[in-house]
Kinemage of the C-alpha trace (Angstrom):
@kinemage 1
@onewidth
@group {chain A} dominant
@subgroup {mainchain}
@vectorlist {calphas} color= white
{ca met a 1} P 100.819 -41.236 -117.426
{ca asp a 2} L 99.056 -38.508 -115.272
{ca phe a 3} L 98.378 -34.949 -116.683
{ca thr a 4} L 98.150 -31.174 -115.053
{ca tyr a 5} L 96.086 -28.650 -116.535
{ca lys a 6} L 95.380 -25.312 -116.284
{ca ile a 7} L 92.557 -23.165 -117.631
{ca leu a 8} L 92.816 -21.082 -120.116
{ca glu a 9} L 89.730 -18.471 -119.281
{ca ser a 10} L 91.394 -15.295 -120.239
{ca asp a 11} L 92.428 -13.333 -123.031
{ca ile a 12} L 96.093 -13.541 -121.195
{ca asp a 13} L 95.906 -17.079 -120.347
{ca leu a 14} L 95.648 -17.923 -124.840
{ca leu a 15} L 97.870 -15.303 -125.677
{ca ala a 16} L 100.734 -17.102 -123.009
{ca ala a 17} L 99.985 -20.318 -124.018
{ca ala a 18} L 99.654 -19.625 -127.482
{ca leu a 19} L 103.095 -17.450 -127.676
{ca ser a 20} L 104.277 -20.576 -125.530
{ca glu a 21} L 103.331 -23.446 -127.801
{ca val a 22} L 102.191 -25.139 -124.817
{ca lys a 23} L 99.870 -28.079 -125.719
{ca val a 24} L 95.973 -27.566 -125.168
{ca ala a 25} L 93.494 -29.622 -124.608
{ca val a 26} L 89.934 -28.715 -125.047
{ca ala a 27} L 86.710 -29.753 -123.854
{ca val a 28} L 83.066 -28.995 -123.170
{ca lys a 29} L 82.419 -26.973 -120.190
{ca asp a 30} L 81.790 -28.804 -117.205
{ca met a 31} L 82.127 -32.121 -118.513
{ca glu a 32} L 84.816 -33.305 -116.701
{ca glu a 33} L 85.808 -36.487 -118.729
{ca asp a 34} L 84.590 -35.419 -122.230
{ca val a 35} L 87.981 -34.153 -124.034
{ca leu a 36} L 87.080 -33.421 -127.659
{ca glu a 37} L 90.698 -32.738 -128.540
{ca ser a 38} L 93.781 -34.175 -126.796
{ca gly a 39} L 96.206 -32.208 -127.559
{ca gly a 40} L 97.425 -28.425 -129.698
{ca arg a 41} L 99.051 -25.450 -130.419
{ca ile a 42} L 96.202 -22.549 -129.995
{ca ile a 43} L 96.842 -21.144 -133.994
{ca glu a 44} L 94.900 -17.908 -133.209
{ca tyr a 45} L 91.977 -16.726 -130.791
{ca thr a 46} L 89.010 -14.124 -130.619
{ca pro a 47} L 86.765 -12.597 -127.892
{ca asn a 48} L 84.434 -15.184 -129.083
{ca ser a 49} L 86.803 -18.342 -130.340
{ca val a 50} L 90.383 -20.480 -130.147
{ca arg a 51} L 91.345 -22.395 -133.245
{ca ile a 52} L 93.569 -25.023 -132.594
{ca arg a 53} L 95.067 -27.325 -134.664
{ca gly a 54} L 92.155 -26.006 -137.520
{ca leu a 55} L 89.456 -26.152 -135.831
{ca ser a 56} L 87.663 -23.296 -134.740
{ca tyr a 57} L 85.751 -23.892 -130.435
{ca cys a 58} L 83.710 -20.933 -129.358
{ca arg a 59} L 84.694 -19.649 -126.182
{ca arg a 60} L 81.468 -20.029 -123.865
{ca met a 61} L 80.624 -24.267 -124.699
{ca tyr a 62} L 84.604 -25.566 -124.252
{ca glu a 63} L 87.109 -24.980 -121.482
{ca phe a 64} L 90.878 -25.301 -122.466
{ca arg a 65} L 93.099 -26.745 -120.423
{ca ala a 66} L 97.600 -25.743 -121.074
{ca leu a 67} L 98.717 -29.862 -119.904
{ca ser a 68} L 101.619 -30.582 -117.907
{ca arg a 69} L 103.189 -33.135 -116.746
């Protein structure tokens, strides 16, 4: 099954994803194949972190991808 995704970089992107409750994958920046979290909804975000499924991820180190089919 192929997925396409949009990289969520700005606060507006994260807000839209949180409000629409889309599944978001978490990957290490600059490593295309290294997905840590395969899909969950954003619980909250701050200027420094994003919380998905109870885990917080640093926005500088990780990339957040809104998944779609």
